[in-house]
DOVOTI-811908 format. One line per field, with one value per residue: residue number from 1; residue in one letter; z, y, x of N, C-alpha, C in turn. Coordinates in Angstrom, 3 decimals. Layout:
N
k: [NUM  ...] .
r: [a  ...] .
nw: [Z  ...] .
nv: [Y  ...] .
nu: [X  ...] .
caw: [Z  ...] .
cav: [Y  ...] .
cau: [X  ...] .
cw: [Z  ...] .
cv: [Y  ...] .
cu: [X  ...] .
This chain:
206
k: [1  2  3  4  5  6  7  8  9  10  11  12  13  14  15  16  17  18  19  20  21  22  23  24  25  26  27  28  29  30  31  32  33  34  35  36  37  38  39  40  41  42  43  44  45  46  47  48  49  50  51  52  53  54  55  56  57  58  59  60  61  62  63  64  65  66  67  68  69  70  71  72  73  74  75  76  77  78  79  80  81  82  83  84  85  86  87  88  89  90  91  92  93  94  95  96  97  98  99  100  101  102  103  104  105  106  107  108  109  110  111  112  113  114  115  116  117  118  119  120  121  122  123  124  125  126  127  128  129  130  131  132  133  134  135  136  137  138  139  140  141  142  143  144  145  146  147  148  149  150  151  152  153  154  155  156  157  158  159  160  161  162  163  164  165  166  167  168  169  170  171  172  173  174  175  176  177  178  179  180  181  182  183  184  185  186  187  188  189  190  191  192  193  194  195  196  197  198  199  200  201  202  203  204  205  206] .
r: [x  x  x  x  x  x  x  x  x  x  x  x  x  x  x  x  x  x  x  x  x  x  x  x  x  x  x  x  x  x  x  x  x  x  x  x  x  x  x  x  x  x  x  x  x  x  x  x  x  x  x  x  x  x  x  x  x  x  x  x  x  x  x  x  x  x  x  x  x  x  x  x  x  x  x  x  x  x  x  x  x  x  x  x  x  x  x  x  x  x  x  x  x  x  x  x  x  x  x  x  x  x  x  x  x  x  x  x  x  x  x  x  x  x  x  x  x  x  x  x  x  x  x  x  x  x  x  x  x  x  x  x  x  x  x  x  x  x  x  x  x  x  x  x  x  x  x  x  x  x  x  x  x  x  x  x  x  x  x  x  x  x  x  x  x  x  x  x  x  x  x  x  x  x  x  x  x  x  x  x  x  x  x  x  x  x  x  x  x  x  x  x  x  x  x  x  x  x  x  x  x  x  x  x  x  x] .
nw: [126.187  129.386  131.861  134.377  132.605  131.964  132.221  129.970  127.952  128.313  127.413  124.631  124.083  124.404  122.091  118.792  116.832  117.083  117.477  118.010  119.024  119.107  120.691  120.766  122.691  122.873  124.545  123.578  122.937  120.960  121.384  120.038  118.695  117.995  116.441  115.592  113.716  111.344  110.445  112.771  116.366  119.155  122.427  125.952  125.465  123.367  119.921  118.210  115.484  112.716  111.572  110.442  108.300  108.251  110.457  113.416  116.327  118.382  120.417  122.821  125.656  127.939  130.816  132.909  134.460  136.388  135.059  132.694  129.655  126.418  123.830  120.057  118.110  114.981  112.100  108.728  105.495  106.197  107.163  106.504  108.722  110.879  111.050  112.119  114.726  115.613  115.805  117.436  119.891  122.357  123.153  124.922  127.576  127.474  127.979  127.127  126.146  125.590  124.872  124.831  123.206  122.512  119.669  118.444  115.836  114.525  114.621  116.876  120.273  122.506  125.120  127.603  126.758  128.273  129.783  128.272  128.045  129.533  129.316  128.396  125.967  124.166  121.802  118.197  115.129  111.421  108.505  105.112  102.265  99.483  100.890  103.283  106.739  110.128  113.272  116.649  119.605  122.768  126.353  129.034  132.093  134.273  133.661  134.618  137.229  136.957  136.509  137.283  139.919  140.367  142.788  145.771  148.644  150.737  153.133  152.091  149.803  151.110  152.575  150.591  150.019  152.405  154.378  157.553  158.438  160.237  159.754  157.956  158.609  159.582  157.570  155.729  157.464  157.822  155.912  155.354  158.054  161.175  163.787  167.027  167.312  168.890  170.322  168.753  166.097  163.406  159.994  157.720  154.715  151.559  152.821  154.868  158.180  158.519  160.927  162.017  163.070  165.701  164.988  165.700  164.438  165.712  167.660  170.102  171.084  172.824] .
nv: [65.526  63.735  63.941  63.638  62.136  59.481  56.040  54.573  56.682  57.166  54.826  55.230  57.054  55.925  54.115  52.757  54.406  57.599  59.240  62.141  64.532  67.463  69.180  71.536  73.433  75.690  77.737  79.094  81.038  79.638  76.726  75.731  73.174  71.562  69.725  68.953  67.071  64.838  63.828  63.112  63.419  62.007  63.068  63.556  63.733  65.458  66.357  66.586  68.466  67.536  69.750  69.630  70.705  73.227  74.574  76.023  76.274  78.713  80.077  78.425  77.263  76.302  77.778  78.909  81.009  82.186  83.077  84.313  83.100  84.013  82.672  82.084  81.157  79.794  79.488  78.437  78.799  79.370  78.594  80.312  80.346  80.413  82.938  84.845  84.011  84.104  86.757  87.850  90.161  89.581  87.063  87.655  86.820  84.268  80.590  78.808  75.928  74.015  70.816  68.040  64.744  61.213  59.366  56.212  53.821  53.749  56.118  56.973  58.033  57.293  57.293  59.486  62.820  65.312  68.612  71.063  73.705  76.388  79.105  82.147  83.660  86.547  88.544  88.541  88.452  88.976  87.866  88.797  87.174  85.351  83.164  83.095  83.697  83.293  84.704  84.143  85.311  84.309  84.689  83.427  81.592  82.718  85.394  86.616  87.558  89.951  91.647  94.148  93.908  95.581  96.233  98.310  100.196  100.645  100.673  100.118  98.378  96.337  95.379  94.330  92.209  90.805  90.514  92.484  92.700  94.691  95.823  98.040  100.151  102.895  104.084  106.178  108.355  109.166  110.649  113.713  113.852  115.441  114.901  114.428  113.334  111.949  114.114  116.291  118.144  116.019  115.773  113.822  112.015  113.067  114.916  113.688  112.666  114.830  117.170  119.726  123.092  124.864  124.271  122.560  121.412  120.771  121.883  121.041  120.480  121.408] .
nu: [225.695  225.115  224.022  221.636  220.002  217.544  217.797  217.221  217.492  220.107  221.339  220.916  222.428  224.889  224.671  225.262  224.148  222.982  219.836  218.980  216.468  214.744  212.253  209.431  207.381  204.974  202.889  200.660  197.594  196.481  197.950  201.250  203.230  206.179  208.695  212.288  212.581  211.266  207.806  205.335  205.359  204.122  203.569  203.265  200.423  200.021  200.519  203.464  204.499  206.672  209.123  211.688  214.318  213.206  213.109  214.729  216.770  218.232  220.777  220.592  222.170  224.322  225.855  228.785  228.116  225.484  222.822  220.265  219.572  218.577  216.672  216.146  213.603  213.203  211.243  210.829  209.256  206.849  203.391  200.289  198.627  200.181  201.109  199.342  199.103  201.729  202.666  200.912  200.148  199.469  200.664  202.696  204.856  203.869  204.241  207.197  208.730  211.527  212.333  214.528  215.402  215.506  215.020  213.626  214.291  211.934  211.062  209.664  209.745  212.357  212.293  210.827  211.457  213.806  213.744  215.252  215.291  213.597  211.242  209.841  207.836  208.735  208.971  208.018  209.056  208.724  210.125  209.974  210.844  212.550  212.643  210.536  210.104  209.539  210.706  210.886  211.751  212.551  212.739  214.573  213.447  214.720  215.181  212.740  213.423  214.429  212.546  210.291  207.532  205.557  204.906  204.585  206.026  204.110  201.429  198.965  199.570  200.702  198.587  197.103  198.572  199.118  196.809  195.831  198.421  200.556  202.906  203.751  202.021  202.426  203.864  203.102  203.046  205.480  206.346  207.939  208.124  209.442  211.495  212.975  216.351  218.997  219.329  218.814  216.464  215.623  215.182  213.044  212.878  214.286  216.372  216.889  218.371  219.621  220.498  218.382  219.085  217.563  215.097  212.455  210.026  208.069  205.641  204.999  207.406  210.258] .
caw: [128.028  129.858  133.470  134.607  131.768  132.345  131.780  128.381  127.158  128.429  126.423  123.375  123.849  124.057  120.857  117.619  116.005  118.001  116.781  118.767  118.627  119.801  120.888  121.263  122.980  122.900  125.112  123.217  123.096  120.189  121.444  118.978  119.036  116.691  116.427  114.668  112.674  110.265  110.869  114.036  117.562  120.478  123.907  126.819  124.955  122.424  118.723  117.702  114.030  112.392  110.742  109.750  108.044  108.120  111.859  114.187  117.565  118.382  121.752  123.799  125.870  129.457  131.274  134.337  135.106  136.731  134.310  131.826  128.271  125.399  122.502  119.151  117.454  113.635  111.243  107.419  104.781  107.243  107.070  107.000  109.981  111.952  111.161  113.210  116.027  116.271  116.041  118.345  121.150  123.561  123.528  125.539  128.904  127.314  128.299  126.064  126.746  124.803  125.324  124.015  123.511  121.336  118.684  117.983  114.294  113.695  114.797  118.173  121.320  123.148  126.469  127.912  126.845  129.291  129.631  128.012  128.286  129.733  129.544  127.936  124.689  124.319  120.612  117.084  113.728  110.335  107.357  103.891  101.008  98.852  101.948  104.293  107.946  111.322  114.362  117.923  120.721  123.850  127.394  130.051  133.170  135.282  133.489  135.528  138.604  136.621  136.254  138.433  139.833  140.556  144.286  146.474  150.017  151.548  154.080  151.138  149.045  152.131  153.163  149.690  150.106  153.779  155.303  158.696  158.783  160.656  159.473  157.171  158.931  159.705  156.450  155.090  158.334  157.863  154.977  155.893  159.455  161.881  165.204  167.717  167.337  169.415  171.002  167.901  165.373  162.248  159.047  156.977  153.217  150.721  153.433  156.190  158.793  158.645  162.050  161.847  163.985  166.068  164.355  166.229  163.579  166.444  168.489  171.366  171.470  173.076] .
cav: [65.836  62.762  64.476  63.538  61.282  58.166  54.761  54.344  57.852  56.990  53.662  55.764  57.857  54.862  53.278  53.164  55.590  58.464  60.294  63.224  65.380  68.635  69.502  72.863  73.745  77.059  77.588  80.473  80.953  78.228  76.057  75.229  71.905  71.336  68.999  69.077  66.007  64.660  63.194  63.502  62.646  62.154  63.282  64.346  64.123  66.470  66.013  67.511  68.283  67.835  70.913  69.330  71.729  74.536  75.065  76.165  76.989  79.365  80.585  77.558  77.021  76.098  78.491  78.696  81.981  82.008  83.944  84.065  83.191  84.097  81.822  82.306  80.146  80.101  78.542  79.168  78.127  79.434  78.604  81.627  80.298  80.626  84.311  85.518  83.582  84.371  88.186  88.168  90.731  88.709  86.073  87.938  86.041  82.771  79.709  78.294  74.870  73.178  69.396  67.196  63.437  60.441  58.596  54.953  53.733  53.974  57.589  57.098  58.493  56.160  57.745  60.744  63.855  66.029  69.768  71.384  75.094  76.738  80.522  82.893  84.466  88.048  89.086  87.906  89.156  88.149  88.149  88.389  87.081  84.314  82.249  83.854  83.059  83.987  84.432  84.135  85.648  84.020  84.949  82.426  81.940  83.575  86.829  87.321  88.102  91.414  92.215  94.701  93.355  96.710  96.447  99.557  100.107  101.191  99.847  99.608  97.302  95.368  94.726  93.546  90.812  90.251  91.288  92.428  92.833  96.224  96.459  99.382  101.097  104.197  104.395  107.284  109.252  109.283  111.580  115.011  113.923  115.937  114.390  114.529  112.111  112.441  115.598  117.617  117.630  115.461  115.526  112.453  112.120  113.311  115.437  112.927  112.568  116.239  118.040  121.271  123.814  125.903  124.019  121.318  120.847  120.234  123.048  120.793  120.104  122.642] .
cau: [225.499  224.336  223.744  220.185  219.343  217.091  218.759  216.993  218.216  221.648  221.525  220.572  223.693  225.987  224.465  226.187  223.489  222.023  218.713  218.537  215.411  214.374  210.888  209.349  206.090  204.632  201.736  199.988  196.156  196.340  199.158  201.786  204.170  207.047  209.794  213.341  212.723  210.260  206.686  204.520  205.817  203.179  204.144  202.299  199.130  200.123  201.176  204.542  204.763  208.228  209.551  212.997  215.277  212.810  213.062  215.845  216.910  219.668  221.050  220.262  223.391  224.773  226.960  229.270  227.466  224.030  222.013  219.389  219.899  217.572  216.871  215.596  213.260  213.000  210.557  210.863  208.174  205.600  202.050  199.732  197.781  200.952  201.558  198.649  199.488  202.960  202.626  199.656  200.784  198.747  201.299  204.042  205.053  203.239  205.331  207.679  209.557  212.349  212.691  215.321  215.223  216.109  213.906  213.896  214.420  210.657  210.594  208.955  210.446  212.913  211.686  210.442  212.554  214.164  213.748  216.652  215.351  212.343  211.240  208.562  207.724  208.982  208.417  208.145  209.489  208.491  210.984  209.343  211.569  212.272  212.414  209.866  210.387  209.128  211.639  210.435  212.735  212.007  213.638  214.702  212.667  215.327  215.149  211.897  213.975  214.887  211.135  209.468  206.218  204.714  204.632  204.959  206.348  202.936  200.509  197.849  199.979  200.931  197.331  196.448  199.378  199.034  195.781  196.065  199.861  200.639  204.481  203.911  200.811  202.698  204.648  202.774  203.048  206.968  206.753  207.911  208.047  210.632  211.573  214.223  217.076  220.420  219.278  218.293  215.588  216.027  214.071  213.018  212.824  215.562  217.207  216.821  219.447  220.545  219.995  217.902  219.368  216.698  213.879  212.069  209.263  206.757  205.375  205.052  208.771  211.191] .
cw: [128.393  131.392  133.422  133.566  132.440  131.699  130.369  127.474  127.355  127.469  124.980  122.921  123.618  122.828  119.903  116.683  117.244  117.147  117.800  118.189  119.803  119.739  121.394  121.388  123.420  123.352  124.683  123.275  122.220  120.335  120.181  119.414  117.589  117.209  115.404  113.581  111.772  110.787  112.081  115.270  118.663  121.628  124.750  126.438  124.156  121.030  118.279  116.281  113.638  111.373  110.034  109.668  108.029  109.410  112.369  115.403  118.158  119.748  122.848  124.234  127.540  129.676  132.660  135.203  135.395  136.123  133.296  130.375  127.331  124.162  121.183  118.369  116.018  112.929  109.631  106.699  105.497  106.484  107.428  108.192  111.058  112.261  112.182  114.515  116.510  116.406  116.951  119.674  122.567  124.032  124.583  126.924  128.746  127.468  127.125  126.633  125.636  125.302  124.447  124.282  122.380  120.770  118.346  116.092  113.647  114.043  116.257  119.380  122.075  124.668  126.628  127.784  128.154  128.980  129.492  128.151  128.602  130.063  128.900  126.617  124.758  123.049  119.441  115.896  112.688  109.102  106.072  102.619  100.238  99.651  103.255  105.679  109.054  112.580  115.624  118.918  122.088  125.022  128.447  131.319  134.365  134.991  134.153  136.616  138.359  136.349  137.449  138.556  140.442  141.894  144.777  147.908  150.738  152.088  153.079  150.417  150.258  152.719  151.875  149.615  151.220  154.610  156.756  159.267  159.058  160.487  158.938  157.499  158.978  158.458  155.979  156.009  158.446  156.911  155.394  157.390  159.993  163.204  165.541  167.725  167.820  169.750  169.916  166.976  164.089  161.256  158.118  155.605  152.732  151.688  154.756  156.783  158.956  160.060  161.587  162.898  164.363  165.562  164.993  165.297  164.461  167.613  169.974  172.005  172.052  172.012] .
cv: [64.624  63.041  64.281  62.692  59.960  57.050  54.425  55.469  57.552  55.795  54.381  56.508  56.929  53.960  53.699  54.444  56.330  59.508  61.080  64.062  66.372  68.968  70.716  73.102  75.207  77.131  78.963  80.012  79.664  77.691  75.649  74.116  71.688  70.530  69.187  67.958  65.963  63.782  63.652  62.606  63.064  62.108  64.039  64.726  64.971  65.834  66.960  67.346  68.458  68.992  70.697  70.610  73.128  75.430  74.964  76.830  77.504  80.044  79.751  76.995  76.813  77.093  78.550  79.921  81.686  82.961  83.499  84.193  83.139  82.907  82.325  81.160  80.622  79.327  79.283  78.397  78.280  79.189  79.745  81.565  80.512  82.151  85.081  85.332  84.085  85.849  88.829  88.793  90.170  87.608  86.353  87.141  84.596  81.722  79.142  77.164  74.159  71.755  68.711  65.508  62.735  59.564  57.334  54.983  53.990  55.316  57.801  57.483  57.190  56.070  59.174  61.907  64.665  67.671  70.395  73.088  75.625  78.511  81.015  83.500  86.067  88.838  88.303  88.885  88.334  88.916  87.789  88.366  85.991  83.183  82.848  82.966  83.885  83.650  84.918  84.296  85.281  84.230  83.830  82.723  82.922  85.026  87.511  88.019  89.450  92.272  92.880  94.276  94.435  96.998  97.872  99.449  101.059  100.258  99.358  98.343  96.186  94.720  93.831  92.261  90.251  90.962  91.207  92.625  94.215  96.913  97.607  100.175  102.373  104.733  105.709  108.444  109.695  110.295  112.968  115.120  114.591  115.439  114.365  113.288  112.560  113.837  116.771  117.207  117.148  115.317  114.413  112.932  112.395  113.931  114.881  112.814  113.814  116.822  119.408  122.158  124.645  125.498  122.546  120.547  120.435  121.352  122.617  120.425  121.372  123.005] .
cu: [224.603  223.796  222.237  219.322  218.652  217.972  218.449  217.630  219.544  222.101  221.705  221.769  224.781  225.802  225.377  225.559  222.486  221.157  218.251  217.446  215.114  212.959  210.484  207.836  205.859  203.181  200.931  198.453  195.739  197.637  199.756  202.856  204.695  208.154  210.989  213.314  211.507  208.910  206.125  204.993  204.797  204.116  203.401  201.030  199.097  200.989  202.155  204.766  206.109  208.299  210.928  213.860  214.778  212.541  214.396  215.861  218.325  219.795  221.177  221.518  223.600  225.899  227.301  228.576  225.831  223.358  221.205  219.958  218.667  217.817  215.999  214.829  212.716  212.253  210.334  209.564  207.005  204.188  201.193  198.890  198.734  201.480  200.780  198.811  200.790  203.109  201.541  200.445  200.354  199.662  202.507  203.669  204.293  204.544  205.782  208.918  210.223  212.781  213.693  215.356  215.826  215.067  214.630  214.066  213.106  210.161  209.939  210.026  211.058  212.490  211.417  211.598  212.656  214.119  215.275  216.602  213.802  212.139  209.825  208.749  207.943  208.490  208.720  208.459  209.297  209.458  210.396  210.447  211.401  211.983  211.831  210.020  209.922  210.237  210.922  211.656  212.022  212.965  213.619  213.954  213.382  215.486  213.844  212.118  214.262  213.776  210.672  208.056  205.301  204.388  205.184  205.110  205.379  202.219  199.281  198.350  200.408  199.702  196.924  197.351  199.076  198.114  195.987  197.432  200.052  202.158  204.596  202.922  201.241  203.772  204.254  203.037  204.747  207.361  206.651  208.233  209.585  210.549  212.894  215.007  218.575  220.358  218.943  217.254  216.150  214.905  214.159  212.974  214.120  216.698  217.282  218.066  220.201  219.625  219.681  218.118  218.147  215.210  213.346  211.154  207.981  206.677  205.404  206.392  209.677  212.168] .
């Protein structure tokens, strides 16, 4: 895919040898940086450690449908230092960014990589066998659109967000309110919109 690539990266694509590399940045309390090759790559002031065949990224893809796509990051032959960090429940919603770029023959980046996927940490699982591994499931940034933000349709919530706004000032007064509408009393709430014969709900109304 050449869309949006810099001139230098486009030149790499057109070359006779292509050294594609994937970099993963995980903004945990103790940030983790890894890439799909060998050796160490310096980018953005950080050192990305090569995991080679011990690491993998699955689920990263483009789609004609606008929607979130989850990815799973896998690391085998794990160091014990990574286990505690990977299973830390405090990591949820921590930022995870996947970059792709090209390397020169000497292993350095030909140019700045581009963001191929961006999302957040959801959960991790550990598989213990002859080839122990950690699998980290990450959700795309778009999935946050399906998350509830805890807001309420109330004046109190509105004041927390926009102090002085009176748009929801009388919302609480509407609970159980009965009023005249179209010549007859109408109840609000679940039964709202139903005319109540012979009941004005207000002694001051006829």
